[in-house]
ZAMARGU-4260 file (C-alpha; in steps of 0.2 Angstrom, whole numbers, plus 5000, padded with zeros to 4 digits):
<rodrens>
0) 5284/5307/4818 | 5275/5302/4802 | 5256/5303/4802 | 5245/5293/4790 | 5231/5303/4782
5) 5214/5295/4782 | 5207/5288/4765 | 5194/5298/4756 | 5177/5297/4762 | 5171/5286/4748
10) 5184/5273/4751 | 5181/5273/4769 | 5162/5270/4766 | 5166/5256/4754 | 5178/5248/4766
15) 5165/5248/4780 | 5152/5240/4769 | 5164/5227/4763 | 5170/5222/4780 | 5153/5222/4788
20) 5149/5205/4796 | 5131/5208/4791 | 5126/5205/4773 | 5124/5222/4763 | 5121/5225/4745
25) 5116/5239/4733 | 5105/5237/4718 | 5103/5251/4705 | 5090/5254/4692 | 5073/5246/4689
30) 5082/5230/4684 | 5091/5229/4701 | 5108/5228/4695 | 5120/5223/4708 | 5132/5238/4711
35) 5139/5234/4728 | 5140/5217/4738 | 5150/5214/4753 | 5158/5197/4758 | 5144/5192/4769
40) 5130/5194/4756 | 5141/5185/4743 | 5143/5171/4755 | 5124/5170/4758 | 5120/5170/4740
45) 5132/5156/4737 | 5135/5160/4719 | 5154/5164/4719 | 5163/5181/4720 | 5158/5188/4703
50) 5142/5195/4706 | 5144/5214/4702 | 5135/5220/4687 | 5123/5205/4687 | 5104/5208/4690
55) 5096/5203/4706 | 5084/5192/4696 | 5097/5184/4686 | 5109/5180/4700 | 5095/5172/4711
60) 5082/5164/4700 | 5077/5152/4714 | 5068/5167/4722 | 5055/5166/4708 | 5038/5164/4717
65) 5044/5169/4734 | 5039/5187/4732 | 5055/5196/4734 | 5056/5202/4716 | 5039/5211/4718
70) 5044/5218/4735 | 5060/5226/4728 | 5051/5233/4713 | 5038/5241/4725 | 5052/5249/4735
75) 5060/5256/4720 | 5044/5263/4712 | 5035/5269/4728 | 5050/5274/4738 | 5043/5266/4753
80) 5056/5255/4763 | 5052/5237/4767 | 5057/5228/4783 | 5055/5209/4787 | 5058/5199/4802
85) 5061/5180/4803 | 5057/5180/4784 | 5060/5163/4776 | 5071/5163/4760 | 5074/5147/4750
90) 5092/5148/4742 | 5102/5136/4732 | 5118/5132/4741 | 5130/5119/4734 | 5118/5114/4721
95) 5104/5111/4735 | 5089/5122/4738 | 5090/5126/4757 | 5079/5136/4769 | 5086/5151/4778
100) 5078/5165/4789 | 5083/5183/4789 | 5079/5199/4796 | 5082/5211/4782 | 5078/5229/4775
105) 5075/5236/4757 | 5079/5254/4759 | 5076/5266/4744 | 5091/5278/4739 | 5085/5295/4732
110) 5094/5309/4723 | 5091/5327/4727 | 5075/5327/4717 | 5068/5313/4728 | 5069/5301/4713
115) 5074/5283/4718 | 5090/5278/4709 | 5094/5262/4720 | 5089/5250/4734 | 5101/5246/4749
120) 5098/5229/4755 | 5104/5225/4773 | 5101/5208/4782 | 5105/5197/4797 | 5105/5178/4796
125) 5093/5172/4810 | 5091/5154/4803 | 5099/5146/4818 | 5089/5156/4830 | 5072/5153/4821
130) 5075/5134/4819 | 5080/5133/4837 | 5064/5142/4842 | 5054/5131/4830 | 5061/5116/4838
135) 5057/5122/4856 | 5040/5126/4850 | 5038/5109/4843 | 5045/5101/4859 | 5033/5111/4870
140) 5019/5106/4858 | 5024/5088/4860 | 5026/5089/4879 | 5009/5098/4880 | 5001/5085/4869
145) 5009/5071/4880 | 5003/5079/4896 | 4985/5082/4889 | 4985/5064/4882 | 4990/5058/4900
150) 4978/5070/4908 | 4992/5077/4918 | 4992/5095/4924 | 5008/5104/4928 | 5013/5115/4943
155) 5028/5126/4948 | 5030/5131/4966 | 5040/5147/4969 | 5046/5143/4987 | 5053/5160/4989
160) 5037/5170/4985 | 5026/5155/4991 | 5016/5155/4975 | 5011/5142/4963 | 5010/5143/4944
165) 5000/5130/4935 | 4992/5126/4919 | 4973/5125/4916 | 4972/5106/4919 | 4980/5107/4936
170) 4969/5122/4940 | 4954/5112/4935 | 4959/5097/4946 | 4958/5109/4961 | 4941/5115/4955
175) 4947/5133/4951 | 4938/5142/4938 | 4948/5150/4923 | 4958/5165/4928 | 4974/5169/4935
180) 4988/5156/4933 | 4997/5161/4949 | 4989/5158/4966 | 4997/5158/4983 | 5002/5141/4990
185) 4991/5144/5005 | 4976/5146/4994 | 4980/5129/4986 | 4983/5121/5002 | 4966/5127/5008
190) 4957/5116/4995 | 4966/5100/5000 | 4954/5088/5010 | 4956/5092/5029 | 4961/5074/5032
195) 4976/5075/5021 | 4981/5094/5022 | 4993/5092/5037 | 5001/5077/5029 | 5004/5085/5012
200) 5010/5101/5019 | 5023/5092/5029 | 5028/5081/5014 | 5030/5097/5003 | 5041/5105/5017
205) 5051/5089/5018 | 5054/5090/4999 | 5062/5107/5001 | 5075/5100/5012 | 5091/5096/5002
210) 5096/5081/5012 | 5079/5073/5008 | 5084/5073/4990 | 5070/5084/4984 | 5058/5071/4977
215) 5040/5073/4980 | 5026/5059/4977 | 5010/5060/4986 | 4992/5054/4984 | 4978/5065/4992
220) 4960/5072/4990 | 4955/5089/4985 | 4938/5098/4987 | 4935/5109/4972 | 4936/5128/4975
225) 4922/5132/4964 | 4913/5115/4960 | 4915/5107/4978 | 4919/5090/4969 | 4930/5078/4979
230) 4944/5072/4968 | 4959/5060/4972 | 4976/5067/4965 | 4993/5060/4963 | 5006/5074/4963
235) 5024/5070/4958 | 5038/5083/4958 | 5056/5088/4960 | 5064/5102/4970 | 5080/5110/4963
240) 5093/5118/4974 | 5107/5131/4971 | 5125/5129/4977 | 5120/5136/4994 | 5106/5123/4996
245) 5092/5135/4993 | 5077/5128/4983 | 5076/5138/4968 | 5062/5129/4959 | 5050/5115/4964
250) 5039/5109/4949 | 5029/5093/4945 | 5013/5086/4938 | 4996/5082/4945 | 4985/5067/4939
255) 4967/5064/4943 | 4967/5046/4950 | 4949/5046/4957 | 4944/5032/4946 | 4960/5023/4950
260) 4956/5025/4969 | 4938/5020/4966 | 4944/5004/4956 | 4956/5000/4970 | 4943/5002/4983
265) 4931/4991/4972 | 4945/4979/4970 | 4948/4978/4988 | 4930/4976/4992 | 4929/4962/4979
270) 4944/4954/4986 | 4937/4955/5003 | 4921/4948/4997 | 4930/4933/4988 | 4941/4930/5004
275) 4926/4929/5015 | 4915/4919/5004 | 4913/4901/5010 | 4918/4893/4993 | 4935/4889/4986
280) 4940/4901/4973 | 4957/4901/4963 | 4965/4908/4948 | 4979/4900/4938 | 4988/4903/4921
285) 4985/4893/4906 | 4998/4880/4911 | 4989/4877/4927 | 5000/4886/4939 | 4990/4893/4953
290) 4992/4912/4956 | 4979/4915/4970 | 4968/4905/4982 | 4955/4914/4993 | 4955/4912/5012
295) 4941/4900/5012 | 4949/4889/4999 | 4966/4889/5009 | 4956/4884/5025 | 4947/4871/5016
300) 4963/4864/5009 | 4974/4865/5025 | 4985/4879/5018 | 4992/4891/5031 | 4998/4906/5020
305) 4994/4913/5003 | 5011/4908/4997 | 5009/4890/5001 | 4995/4889/4988 | 5006/4894/4974
310) 5008/4877/4965 | 5002/4867/4951 | 4983/4864/4951 | 4985/4845/4950 | 4993/4846/4968
315) 4975/4851/4974 | 4966/4835/4968 | 4967/4817/4974 | 4980/4806/4964 | 4967/4795/4956
320) 4959/4811/4949 | 4974/4817/4939 | 4972/4807/4924 | 4953/4812/4922 | 4959/4830/4924
325) 4972/4828/4911 | 4962/4818/4898 | 4944/4824/4900 | 4942/4840/4911 | 4956/4851/4904
330) 4953/4847/4886 | 4934/4851/4889 | 4939/4868/4897 | 4951/4872/4882 | 4937/4867/4870
335) 4922/4875/4877 | 4929/4887/4889 | 4920/4880/4904 | 4918/4864/4914 | 4907/4859/4929
340) 4906/4843/4939 | 4911/4834/4954 | 4930/4831/4958 | 4940/4825/4973 | 4951/4838/4981
345) 4965/4834/4993 | 4968/4841/5010 | 4986/4845/5011 | 4989/4841/5029 | 4978/4826/5032
350) 4977/4819/5015 | 4958/4818/5016 | 4948/4817/5000 | 4936/4832/4999 | 4922/4830/4987
355) 4917/4846/4978 | 4906/4853/4965 | 4918/4863/4954 | 4917/4875/4940 | 4932/4880/4930
360) 4932/4893/4916 | 4944/4902/4905 | 4947/4920/4908 | 4949/4930/4892 | 4959/4946/4888
365) 4946/4960/4885 | 4956/4967/4871 | 4962/4952/4861 | 4948/4940/4867 | 4962/4927/4869
370) 4962/4916/4884 | 4974/4922/4897 | 4971/4911/4912 | 4958/4900/4922 | 4947/4903/4937
375) 4939/4889/4947 | 4925/4889/4960 | 4922/4874/4971 | 4909/4871/4984 | 4914/4859/4998
380) 4901/4845/4997 | 4906/4836/5014 | 4893/4844/5024 | 4879/4843/5011 | 4883/4824/5008
385) 4884/4822/5027 | 4867/4831/5028 | 4859/4820/5014 | 4865/4804/5023 | 4859/4811/5040
390) 4842/4814/5032 | 4841/4797/5025 | 4847/4790/5041 | 4835/4801/5051 | 4820/4796/5040
395) 4824/4778/5044 | 4828/4782/5062 | 4811/4792/5063 | 4802/4776/5057 | 4811/4766/5070
400) 4808/4779/5084 | 4789/4781/5080 | 4787/4763/5081 | 4797/4761/5097 | 4792/4778/5105
405) 4785/4777/5122 | 4773/4791/5117 | 4758/4787/5105 | 4760/4798/5090 | 4746/4802/5078
410) 4740/4813/5063 | 4723/4819/5058 | 4715/4827/5042 | 4706/4843/5042 | 4690/4834/5047
415) 4698/4828/5063 | 4698/4810/5057 | 4714/4800/5063 | 4724/4795/5048 | 4740/4788/5057
420) 4744/4781/5074 | 4761/4773/5078 | 4763/4756/5086 | 4763/4762/5104 | 4744/4766/5104
425) 4741/4748/5098 | 4753/4741/5112 | 4743/4751/5125 | 4725/4747/5119 | 4726/4732/5109
430) 4717/4741/5095 | 4723/4736/5077 | 4729/4750/5065 | 4712/4750/5056 | 4702/4751/5072
435) 4711/4767/5077 | 4708/4776/5061 | 4693/4789/5060 | 4686/4791/5077 | 4690/4773/5083
440) 4702/4779/5096 | 4688/4786/5107 | 4682/4768/5111 | 4697/4766/5122 | 4693/4781/5133
445) 4683/4778/5149 | 4665/4783/5146 | 4665/4796/5159 | 4680/4805/5150 | 4675/4801/5132
450) 4662/4815/5128 | 4673/4828/5136 | 4689/4823/5126 | 4679/4822/5110 | 4670/4839/5113
455) 4687/4847/5117 | 4694/4840/5101 | 4680/4847/5090 | 4680/4864/5098 | 4699/4866/5095
460) 4698/4858/5077 | 4684/4871/5073 | 4695/4885/5079 | 4711/4877/5071 | 4721/4880/5087
465) 4732/4869/5097 | 4724/4855/5106 | 4727/4848/5123 | 4716/4837/5134 | 4718/4824/5148
470) 4708/4808/5150 | 4709/4790/5156 | 4710/4774/5146 | 4709/4756/5149 | 4723/4746/5142
475) 4723/4729/5135 | 4727/4722/5153 | 4712/4731/5160 | 4722/4744/5169 | 4717/4762/5170
480) 4730/4774/5164 | 4730/4793/5164 | 4735/4801/5147 | 4737/4819/5140 | 4734/4821/5121
485) 4741/4836/5113 | 4741/4842/5094 | 4747/4856/5084 | 4738/4862/5069 | 4747/4860/5052
490) 4746/4872/5037 | 4751/4870/5019 | 4752/4886/5009 | 4741/4894/5022 | 4728/4881/5022
495) 4724/4871/5037 | 4727/4852/5033 | 4725/4844/5051 | 4734/4840/5066 | 4750/4831/5071
500) 4750/4826/5089 | 4755/4815/5103 | 4747/4805/5117 | 4758/4803/5133 | 4755/4791/5147
505) 4756/4802/5163 | 4750/4790/5176 | 4766/4790/5185 | 4768/4809/5184 | 4751/4811/5191
510) 4755/4801/5206 | 4772/4810/5207 | 4763/4827/5206 | 4751/4822/5220 | 4767/4817/5231
515) 4776/4833/5225 | 4762/4844/5231 | 4764/4836/5248 | 4783/4839/5247 | 4781/4857/5242
520) 4771/4861/5257 | 4785/4853/5267 | 4798/4863/5257 | 4789/4879/5260 | 4790/4876/5278
525) 4809/4873/5277 | 4811/4889/5267 | 4802/4899/5280 | 4813/4892/5293 | 4829/4896/5283
530) 4823/4914/5281 | 4819/4915/5300 | 4837/4909/5304 | 4846/4921/5291 | 4836/4936/5297
535) 4846/4935/5313 | 4863/4934/5305 | 4874/4949/5308 | 4880/4950/5290 | 4870/4954/5274
540) 4866/4937/5266 | 4860/4935/5248 | 4858/4923/5235 | 4859/4925/5216 | 4854/4916/5200
545) 4867/4908/5189 | 4864/4924/5178 | 4871/4935/5192 | 4854/4943/5197 | 4850/4943/5215
550) 4834/4934/5220 | 4835/4935/5239 | 4842/4946/5253 | 4840/4944/5272 | 4832/4956/5284
555) 4850/4963/5288 | 4852/4968/5270 | 4834/4976/5269 | 4837/4985/5285 | 4854/4992/5279
560) 4847/4999/5263 | 4831/5004/5270 | 4821/4999/5254 | 4809/4985/5250 | 4816/4968/5245
565) 4811/4970/5226 | 4822/4986/5226 | 4837/4975/5230 | 4834/4960/5219 | 4838/4958/5201
570) 4851/4971/5194 | 4845/4985/5206 | 4858/4981/5219 | 4871/4989/5208 | 4863/5006/5211
575) 4868/5005/5229 | 4887/5002/5225 | 4897/5018/5225 | 4899/5024/5207 | 4918/5023/5208
580) 4918/5005/5213 | 4904/4999/5202 | 4913/4995/5185 | 4927/4985/5194 | 4914/4976/5205
585) 4903/4971/5190 | 4919/4965/5181 | 4924/4954/5195 | 4907/4947/5197 | 4905/4943/5179
590) 4922/4934/5179 | 4917/4923/5194 | 4900/4919/5185 | 4910/4913/5170 | 4924/4904/5179
595) 4914/4897/5194 | 4928/4903/5205 | 4924/4911/5222 | 4919/4929/5221 | 4927/4942/5233
600) 4927/4961/5231 | 4928/4976/5242 | 4916/4990/5238 | 4906/5004/5246 | 4887/5002/5249
605) 4875/5016/5251 | 4865/5014/5267 | 4848/5021/5272 | 4857/5035/5281 | 4864/5042/5264
610) 4882/5037/5269 | 4893/5024/5260 | 4902/5011/5270 | 4915/4998/5265 | 4909/4980/5263
615) 4918/4964/5259 | 4907/4954/5247 | 4911/4935/5246 | 4900/4922/5236 | 4902/4903/5233
620) 4893/4893/5219 | 4881/4879/5225 | 4885/4864/5213 | 4873/4850/5210 | 4879/4836/5199
625) 4893/4846/5193 | 4882/4861/5188 | 4881/4878/5197 | 4863/4880/5202 | 4864/4895/5214
630) 4876/4907/5222 | 4876/4911/5240 | 4885/4927/5246 | 4888/4939/5261 | 4892/4957/5263
635) 4902/4960/5278 | 4904/4978/5285 | 4923/4981/5285 | 4922/5000/5287 | 4931/5001/5303
640) 4945/4990/5297 | 4947/5001/5281 | 4948/5016/5292 | 4961/5008/5303 | 4971/5003/5287
645) 4970/5021/5281 | 4976/5027/5298 | 4990/5014/5297 | 4995/5020/5279 | 4995/5038/5285
650) 5006/5033/5300 | 5018/5024/5288 | 5018/5039/5276 | 5022/5052/5290 | 5035/5040/5298
655) 5043/5037/5282 | 5044/5056/5278 | 5050/5060/5296 | 5064/5046/5295 | 5070/5051/5278
660) 5077/5068/5283 | 5088/5062/5298 | 5093/5046/5289 | 5099/5057/5275 | 5109/5068/5287
665) 5116/5053/5296 | 5122/5046/5278 | 5130/5063/5274 | 5139/5063/5291 | 5145/5045/5289
670) 5152/5048/5271 | 5161/5064/5278 | 5168/5054/5293 | 5173/5039/5282 | 5183/5051/5271
675) 5191/5059/5286 | 5196/5042/5293 | 5203/5036/5276 | 5213/5052/5274 | 5221/5050/5292
680) 5225/5032/5287 | 5212/5024/5299 | 5207/5011/5286 | 5199/4999/5299 | 5188/5013/5306
685) 5184/5019/5288 | 5179/5002/5284 | 5167/5001/5298 | 5159/5018/5293 | 5158/5011/5275
690) 5148/4996/5282 | 5137/5009/5292 | 5134/5018/5275 | 5129/5002/5267 | 5116/4999/5281
695) 5110/5017/5279 | 5108/5013/5260 | 5097/4998/5265 | 5087/5008/5277 | 5085/5022/5264
700) 5078/5009/5252 | 5066/5002/5265 | 5060/5020/5269 | 5057/5022/5250 | 5047/5006/5249
705) 5036/5011/5263 | 5033/5028/5255 | 5029/5019/5239 | 5017/5007/5248 | 5008/5022/5256
710) 5006/5031/5239 | 4999/5015/5231 | 4987/5012/5245 | 4981/5030/5245 | 4980/5031/5226
715) 4993/5045/5225 | 5007/5036/5216 | 5012/5047/5201 | 5016/5041/5184 | 5026/5052/5171
720) 5023/5043/5155 | 5034/5046/5140 | 5039/5037/5124 | 5056/5028/5127 | 5066/5014/5120
725) 5062/4999/5131 | 5078/4989/5125 | 5089/5004/5131 | 5081/5005/5148 | 5083/4986/5151
730) 5101/4986/5144 | 5106/5001/5156 | 5099/4992/5171 | 5107/4976/5167 | 5124/4984/5165
735) 5122/4994/5181 | 5117/4979/5192 | 5131/4969/5184 | 5143/4980/5194 | 5134/4975/5211
740) 5138/4956/5209 | 5154/4947/5205 | 5146/4930/5208 | 5133/4931/5194 | 5134/4934/5176
745) 5118/4943/5169 | 5114/4936/5152 | 5103/4946/5140 | 5092/4937/5128 | 5083/4952/5119
750) 5070/4951/5106 | 5068/4968/5097 | 5055/4978/5106 | 5058/4996/5102 | 5048/5011/5109
755) 5034/5010/5122 | 5024/5023/5131 | 5025/5021/5149 | 5034/5028/5165 | 5053/5025/5161
760) 5058/5027/5179 | 5045/5016/5187 | 5048/5003/5174 | 5067/5004/5178 | 5062/5002/5197
765) 5053/4986/5193 | 5067/4979/5182 | 5080/4983/5196 | 5069/4975/5209 | 5067/4959/5199
770) 5086/4957/5195 | 5091/4961/5213 | 5079/4948/5220 | 5086/4936/5207 | 5104/4940/5214
775) 5098/4939/5232 | 5089/4922/5231 | 5101/4913/5220 | 5117/4914/5230 | 5125/4898/5224
780) 5120/4901/5205 | 5132/4909/5193 | 5120/4915/5180 | 5104/4925/5178 | 5095/4927/5162
785) 5085/4943/5157 | 5075/4941/5141 | 5062/4952/5132 | 5050/4949/5118 | 5036/4958/5108
790) 5020/4949/5104 | 5002/4955/5099 | 5006/4973/5105 | 5012/4967/5122 | 5030/4969/5127
795) 5036/4956/5141 | 5052/4955/5151 | 5057/4939/5161 | 5071/4937/5174 | 5076/4919/5177
800) 5087/4913/5192 | 5093/4896/5197 | 5091/4899/5216 | 5080/4892/5230 | 5063/4893/5221
805) 5046/4895/5228 | 5034/4881/5234 | 5019/4879/5223 | 5006/4884/5236 | 5015/4901/5240
810) 5018/4907/5222 | 5001/4916/5222 | 5005/4926/5238 | 5022/4933/5234 | 5015/4949/5227
815) 5005/4953/5243 | 5010/4967/5254 | 5023/4962/5268 | 5022/4944/5263 | 5037/4934/5264
820) 5039/4915/5259 | 5040/4905/5275 | 5054/4891/5277 | 5071/4889/5284 | 5080/4895/5268
825) 5069/4910/5265 | 5072/4917/5283 | 5091/4919/5279 | 5087/4933/5267 | 5082/4950/5274
830) 5068/4961/5268 | 5051/4968/5272 | 5042/4959/5258 | 5037/4975/5249 | 5047/4975/5233
835) 5037/4963/5223 | 5021/4971/5230 | 5026/4988/5224 | 5032/4981/5207 | 5016/4972/5204
840) 5006/4987/5208 | 5016/4998/5196 | 5014/4986/5182 | 4995/4984/5186 | 4993/5003/5186
845) 5002/5004/5169 | 4989/4992/5162 | 5000/4976/5162 | 5002/4961/5173 | 5015/4951/5183
850) 5017/4933/5186 | 5030/4920/5192 | 5034/4902/5187 | 5045/4893/5200 | 5051/4876/5205
855) 5057/4874/5223 | 5075/4871/5223 | 5078/4874/5205 | 5074/4893/5203 | 5061/4906/5198
860) 5056/4916/5183 | 5047/4932/5187 | 5039/4941/5172 | 5029/4956/5168 | 5020/4962/5152
865) 5015/4979/5146 | 5005/4986/5132 | 5016/4995/5119 | 5005/5010/5121 | 4992/5014/5134
870) 4979/5022/5121 | 4984/5040/5124 | 5000/5040/5115 | 5002/5055/5104 | 5004/5051/5085
875) 5022/5051/5080 | 5025/5064/5066
</rodrens>
């Protein structure tokens, strides 16, 4: 095989240089004559291939002034190499001076004596790299400038290492001093306001879930780590995930919105203030289209919603005012920027004209000072005009009244001289108006009373205190009449100016008072007899004022409590009521005082022996001329009855528990026996066993009802409250009970209710009871309607049947224990009368109420309502 020999070393070296991708050139002598230049450097120079033998300066004259000639000469003369990085070089390419960047070296070449004979030039074109870096720098500078201009801080959360990298602005928003740009996420979270911390942490964690989209946008408060300043921030960001769904970066911006939040709060307060002012306030554009009317304005105009006010402003005024608005008011506003005056607004519902004192003004743009809208303020003058008319009418009426008043009215100056007396004194005494003035009025008083009346008047005048004296006068018919004169001192700017007073004829009253004294003596005797009789009554008898405070208790009450009467009357009797009964007792008493209905309540009272005994309190209002003037009540000792009731409940509870076990066993045997008979083909016997099983089911339900009654009466009924979907529970019960009847169709009319906080099973028990009752008591009907709705935080359910109905006088008692409506039809339906009692007690203990609406012969509608939550619902996260 033939082998090629390698080329000489010189040729190999030259070949490597010429084919090198990096520019390489060799310059010889002080003139820097180009001795070697590879293809890459020739391309960079852009002067064509014929460069050998030319000088460096002659080939590249555009380098003049760029310093490269001097650098080359220094390398040649000093023998010290030169190296440059990212050096700018301006070269002419295609006749155009262009900018390039190179990493290059000028290396001196020396002979054996150390004398430099040439310079080797190597280079790397980094123009693209440098320009790209410059563009990135400029972009970052622009971004940073934009962020600074927007006062935005930046942050970058590393979810893997749980650390945050942020810029100085973001650090400052958290009140951190200058220092490390990397802090732990927990350290950052620590300086979020405690009221926002849990919410923000959850929002951040949710943003790190790929299915949530990774977007983050929250407003919260921070408390500066170093400065302790409270700031409001708005943080926005985006989480980025890899193909495995792992968050690899979570970055965003932070903005101080404290001023914005403050402005929003100020705006809210201003809006609240405007909405609660008594005047009409509106905003509109320059074309008169109304954009806002405050709450007082909408109420004044008969507008129900904010949207109903969005119309042209001419709709707000009476038709006869439109032309004046168009030709006078609007031009005046546009010319001077403001108009004030009276105008007639129009009530949108009644069409009533509303006189107002209105001010309309232009609103100007704060930057351009150009008008951008109008604001109007209007004060409703109806009350003011009515008051003015009333004042005018009252002045006229006062003159008529004083002239026709049955009381003599008078005025005096600071010296006690009468300056005015109405016509009544003249009618009594026959004195003319001039004869009354000064001290002339004294001449009508009987001589034996005159000096006393005058002295009393002078003493009170000197002391400037209210004046009152009684005396007798002789009228113009010669009759003697008893009078009482009274006067009140008058002041102007703190200076006494005289009296205004009245003189009243009390002759008949004096006679009546004399008779009344006699009658009072008789009445006191009757009262003594009343107290004597009530003291022998076997019950505690008491009376109370219309305000509810006790003002009397008989001897039986005093003996029971063992305290003086004054410790029972007033509000003190409440201290004798057992603490557990006190609140409900007061609530029932207050309700009766407000409504005037009979008061009846059971509570425990503390006796003088230190023991509490059960009493039934009952009180009736005493009405005179349609007004309640007194309450009469009794407290009856029912302690023994309550003990018997408790013993009965205990017996029912024990009996129900004892019955439950054998009934359960009998039911199991009956089911096994029925299965055996059915297997042997004894269908008739199996059917009889099935009927026995059905009766056992009924007996089991009755035992369950008795158990529930005993739990309710003993206060031991348990409730397991949870958050559940009310619609689903109602729907499930309706579907289950539909299978129990082929006669009826259960129709559902649901309003969306959603979740409530209550005992799911107990509420289901109530729903089942109402529907089964509707099925039972409407045997000839074909439909039953079950409806739900939500209103004002209350969920309600109604079950309507079209059956036998309930008489009006028995509807209030259907929820009583063991009560069954009497009548020929009702007795055909079996039951103990416990279902509705148990249901109403369950609803009552869940904070709701139950009621019935019924028409005999047409059907009944049983309903209950419940609060959506009972106040102790845990906050849903």
